[in-house]
C-alpha positions as CSV (number, residue, x, y, z in Angstrom):
1,X,30.1,-14.6,-39.7
2,X,26.5,-13.1,-39.5
3,X,28.1,-9.0,-38.7
4,X,29.3,-9.7,-42.3
5,X,26.5,-10.7,-44.2
6,X,24.5,-7.5,-42.3
7,X,26.6,-4.8,-43.3
8,X,26.8,-6.4,-47.0
9,X,22.4,-6.7,-46.5
10,X,22.6,-2.9,-45.8
11,X,24.6,-2.0,-48.0
12,X,22.7,-3.1,-51.0
13,X,19.2,-1.7,-49.1
14,X,20.7,1.5,-49.2
15,X,21.7,0.9,-52.5
16,X,18.3,0.2,-53.7
17,X,17.3,3.3,-51.7
18,X,19.2,5.5,-53.0
19,X,18.4,5.3,-57.1
20,X,14.7,3.8,-56.8
21,X,15.2,0.4,-58.2
22,X,12.5,-1.7,-58.2
23,X,13.3,-5.6,-58.9
24,X,11.0,-7.2,-60.5
25,X,10.6,-11.5,-60.8
26,X,9.0,-13.3,-63.5
27,X,7.5,-16.0,-61.1
28,X,6.6,-16.8,-65.0
29,X,9.8,-18.4,-65.5
30,X,11.6,-21.5,-63.9
31,X,14.2,-19.5,-61.5
32,X,17.1,-22.5,-60.5
33,X,17.0,-24.1,-57.4
34,X,20.1,-22.3,-56.7
35,X,18.7,-18.7,-57.3
36,X,16.2,-19.7,-54.5
37,X,18.8,-20.2,-52.3
38,X,20.3,-16.9,-53.1
39,X,16.5,-15.2,-52.6
40,X,15.4,-17.1,-49.3
41,X,18.9,-16.3,-47.8
42,X,19.0,-12.7,-48.5
43,X,15.2,-12.2,-47.5
44,X,16.0,-14.2,-44.3
45,X,19.1,-11.9,-43.1
46,X,17.2,-8.9,-44.5
47,X,14.6,-9.8,-41.8
48,X,17.5,-10.6,-38.9
49,X,19.1,-7.0,-39.1
50,X,16.5,-4.9,-39.0
51,X,16.0,-3.7,-35.0
52,X,12.6,-5.1,-33.6
53,X,11.2,-2.1,-32.9
54,X,11.0,-1.2,-36.4
55,X,10.0,-4.5,-37.1
56,X,6.6,-3.8,-35.0
57,X,6.4,-0.4,-35.1
58,X,6.7,-0.2,-31.0
59,X,9.2,1.6,-29.2
60,X,11.5,-1.1,-27.1
61,X,10.2,-0.2,-23.1
62,X,13.0,0.1,-20.6
63,X,11.9,-2.0,-16.6
64,X,14.8,-1.4,-15.6
65,X,14.6,1.3,-12.1
66,X,10.9,2.0,-13.3
67,X,8.9,3.3,-10.8
68,X,5.7,4.8,-11.1
69,X,3.9,6.6,-7.6
70,X,0.8,6.2,-7.2
71,X,-0.2,8.5,-3.5
72,X,2.4,6.0,-0.7
73,X,2.3,3.2,-2.3
74,X,4.6,2.8,-5.5
75,X,4.6,0.0,-8.6
76,X,8.2,-1.0,-8.3
77,X,9.4,-3.0,-11.2
78,X,13.4,-3.1,-9.8
79,X,15.1,-6.5,-11.6
80,X,12.4,-8.0,-12.4
81,X,12.7,-8.4,-16.2
82,X,9.8,-8.5,-18.5
83,X,9.5,-12.3,-18.8
84,X,8.7,-12.7,-15.2
85,X,6.1,-9.8,-15.2
86,X,3.0,-11.9,-15.0
87,X,-0.1,-10.0,-16.9
88,X,-2.2,-8.5,-15.0
89,X,-0.1,-9.2,-11.9
90,X,1.2,-5.8,-10.1
91,X,3.7,-4.9,-8.1
92,X,3.6,-3.1,-5.2
93,X,6.6,-1.3,-2.9
94,X,6.8,1.6,-0.9
95,X,9.5,4.2,-1.3
96,X,11.9,4.1,1.8
97,X,11.0,8.2,2.5
98,X,7.5,6.7,3.8
99,X,8.7,4.6,6.6
100,X,9.9,7.0,10.4
101,X,13.6,7.2,11.0
102,X,13.0,5.5,14.9
103,X,16.9,7.0,15.5
104,X,17.0,4.5,18.6
105,X,18.8,5.3,21.5
106,X,19.5,1.5,22.0
107,X,19.8,0.5,25.6
108,X,22.4,-2.9,25.8
109,X,21.2,-6.0,27.8
110,X,23.1,-9.1,28.9
111,X,23.4,-12.3,26.9
112,X,21.2,-14.3,30.0
113,X,18.2,-10.9,29.4
114,X,18.2,-11.7,25.7
115,X,17.4,-15.4,26.2
116,X,14.9,-14.4,28.4
117,X,13.3,-12.2,25.8
118,X,13.6,-15.4,23.8
119,X,11.6,-18.1,25.1
120,X,9.1,-16.0,27.7
121,X,7.6,-13.5,25.0
122,X,4.3,-15.2,24.3
123,X,2.6,-14.5,21.3
124,X,-0.8,-15.5,20.7
125,X,-0.8,-14.6,16.8
126,X,-1.9,-17.7,14.7
127,X,0.6,-17.9,11.8
128,X,-0.1,-21.1,8.9
129,X,2.1,-23.9,8.3
130,X,4.6,-21.9,6.5
131,X,3.0,-19.0,5.1
132,X,2.1,-15.2,6.7
133,X,-1.5,-15.0,9.5
134,X,-4.1,-17.3,9.6
135,X,-6.7,-15.3,7.7
136,X,-5.0,-12.9,6.1
137,X,-5.5,-13.8,3.2
138,X,-1.3,-13.2,2.3
139,X,1.2,-15.8,2.2
140,X,5.3,-15.5,2.0
141,X,7.0,-16.0,-1.0
142,X,10.9,-16.0,-2.9
143,X,12.8,-15.8,-5.6
144,X,16.3,-16.1,-5.6
145,X,18.8,-15.5,-8.3
146,X,21.7,-13.4,-7.8
147,X,20.0,-11.2,-6.0
148,X,17.2,-12.5,-3.2
149,X,13.5,-10.7,-3.0
150,X,11.0,-11.4,-0.7
151,X,7.2,-10.9,-1.1
152,X,3.6,-10.8,0.5
153,X,1.4,-12.0,-1.9
154,X,-2.6,-11.5,-1.8
155,X,-3.8,-15.2,-2.6
156,X,-7.6,-13.6,-3.9
157,X,-6.3,-11.0,-6.5
158,X,-1.8,-12.3,-7.0
159,X,-1.0,-8.8,-6.7
160,X,2.9,-8.5,-4.5
161,X,3.9,-6.4,-1.9
162,X,8.0,-6.2,-1.5
163,X,9.3,-6.6,1.9
164,X,12.4,-4.4,0.7
165,X,16.2,-4.9,1.7
166,X,18.9,-3.8,0.3
167,X,21.7,-6.5,0.0
168,X,21.8,-8.9,-2.2
169,X,21.3,-11.7,0.2
170,X,18.1,-10.6,1.1
171,X,16.0,-10.2,4.0
172,X,17.9,-12.4,6.4
173,X,15.1,-12.5,9.5
174,X,11.2,-12.0,9.9
175,X,8.6,-10.6,12.6
176,X,5.4,-10.8,13.5
177,X,4.2,-9.2,17.0
178,X,2.1,-11.0,19.2
179,X,-1.1,-9.4,18.7
180,X,-0.8,-9.8,14.2
181,X,-0.6,-5.8,13.9
182,X,2.8,-5.5,13.3
183,X,5.4,-6.8,11.3
184,X,9.5,-6.2,10.6
185,X,11.8,-7.4,8.3
186,X,15.8,-7.0,8.4
187,X,18.7,-7.5,6.2
188,X,22.2,-7.0,7.6
189,X,25.5,-7.4,5.4
190,X,28.5,-10.5,7.5
191,X,31.6,-7.6,7.9
192,X,33.2,-4.3,8.3
193,X,33.9,-3.7,4.9
194,X,30.2,-3.1,4.1
195,X,30.7,0.4,2.8
196,X,32.6,-1.5,-0.6
197,X,29.3,-2.6,-0.9
198,X,26.4,-0.6,0.7
199,X,25.2,2.1,2.6
200,X,24.8,0.7,5.9
201,X,25.7,-2.7,6.8
202,X,22.1,-3.3,8.4
203,X,19.1,-2.3,8.0
204,X,15.3,-3.6,9.4
205,X,11.5,-2.1,8.4
206,X,8.6,-2.1,10.0
207,X,5.4,-2.4,8.9
208,X,1.5,-1.9,10.7
209,X,-0.8,-4.9,10.0
210,X,-4.8,-4.2,9.9
211,X,-5.9,-7.5,8.9
212,X,-9.1,-8.6,6.0
213,X,-7.8,-5.5,3.7
214,X,-5.3,-8.0,2.4
215,X,-2.2,-6.3,0.7
216,X,-3.7,-2.7,1.2
217,X,-4.1,-3.2,5.4
218,X,0.2,-3.3,5.1
219,X,1.2,0.2,5.6
220,X,5.5,1.4,6.4
221,X,6.1,2.8,9.4
222,X,9.4,2.3,10.7
223,X,12.7,2.1,9.5
224,X,15.9,2.2,11.5
225,X,19.8,2.3,9.5
226,X,22.9,0.6,11.6
227,X,26.8,1.4,10.3
228,X,28.6,-0.1,13.3
229,X,27.2,-3.8,13.7
230,X,25.2,-6.8,11.7
231,X,22.1,-8.6,13.0
232,X,22.3,-11.8,14.7
233,X,19.3,-12.7,15.7
234,X,16.5,-11.0,16.9
235,X,13.5,-11.2,18.5
236,X,10.2,-9.0,20.6
237,X,10.4,-8.0,23.9
238,X,7.1,-6.8,23.9
239,X,4.3,-5.3,21.5
240,X,7.2,-2.2,21.6
241,X,10.2,-3.0,21.4
242,X,12.3,-6.3,20.3
243,X,15.9,-6.9,21.3
244,X,18.5,-7.2,18.5
245,X,21.9,-9.9,19.0
246,X,24.4,-7.9,16.6
247,X,28.4,-8.7,15.7
248,X,30.8,-6.1,15.0
249,X,33.9,-8.5,13.7
250,X,33.9,-10.3,10.2
251,X,31.0,-13.6,10.2
252,X,33.1,-16.5,8.6
253,X,33.6,-20.3,9.2
254,X,31.4,-21.5,12.8
255,X,31.5,-17.9,14.2
256,X,32.7,-19.1,17.5
257,X,35.5,-16.1,17.0
258,X,32.5,-13.3,17.3
259,X,32.3,-11.6,20.3
260,X,28.1,-10.8,20.4
261,X,26.8,-7.9,22.3
262,X,22.9,-7.1,22.8
263,X,19.8,-4.2,22.8
264,X,17.1,-3.6,23.1
265,X,15.6,-1.1,20.8
266,X,12.4,0.5,21.4
267,X,9.5,0.5,18.3
268,X,9.2,4.6,18.8
269,X,10.6,7.4,17.7
270,X,12.7,9.3,19.2
271,X,12.2,12.9,18.4
272,X,14.6,14.3,20.4
273,X,17.3,12.6,17.5
274,X,15.8,14.9,15.2
275,X,15.1,18.2,17.7
276,X,19.3,17.3,18.2
277,X,19.6,17.2,14.7
278,X,18.7,19.8,13.4
279,X,19.5,22.2,16.6
280,X,23.3,21.3,15.1
281,X,22.7,22.6,11.8
282,X,22.9,26.3,13.5
């Protein structure tokens, strides 16, 4: 019904424009109530059928997939609706190219090794209850509305740092080193059919932390993408290495059917892998 009224209104407006017709109403005369109702309906419909950007005389801005680069930082507004952007709030993220690819030579370890590392690595970094490093002025927050997103928030300014995840379920695990100078976030899909939805089956990102500098103290370091397995758990081995608990099959039910494999991954870029890849191109 509203579409029909809009079409009719548009035709009337065009007729007025083409014939330069002016409508005069003598308000000194008594106008019947029925006529006033018609005038009101016409005026309301005229406004409703006029595009918002014409009324405001301003173009509408599409915030989807907008990235404004600022040296090593990018302002990211992916999947953020206009109502969720608070005036003065700055949402920051790092481009994938700023993370160095680890290209790791994974060392397979046993389940006993993994459990040993898990219960014997002692961290000295003091954490806020349910938050980030004590005294850092930062805290974790997340938002899940069909797609889950996680951020570090600077308490003093409200600035947010987007923690990267290429999956709808978002980040699955977070590690902070014992010396409070590294942050690792990982995400993964739960089956080998990831190719139907994503480019990789698992991913992890490493950040350097410089305490006392707020959001500016969190900088990109390394990344790693995996296509053969998903990550079930990860732990520190040392400040330069982590251990991963992985699986190759589909995850469902109580996961009693899964056969886990365990790997040690060094947080030092394997430059030899880059050299071999370059040599293969010649």
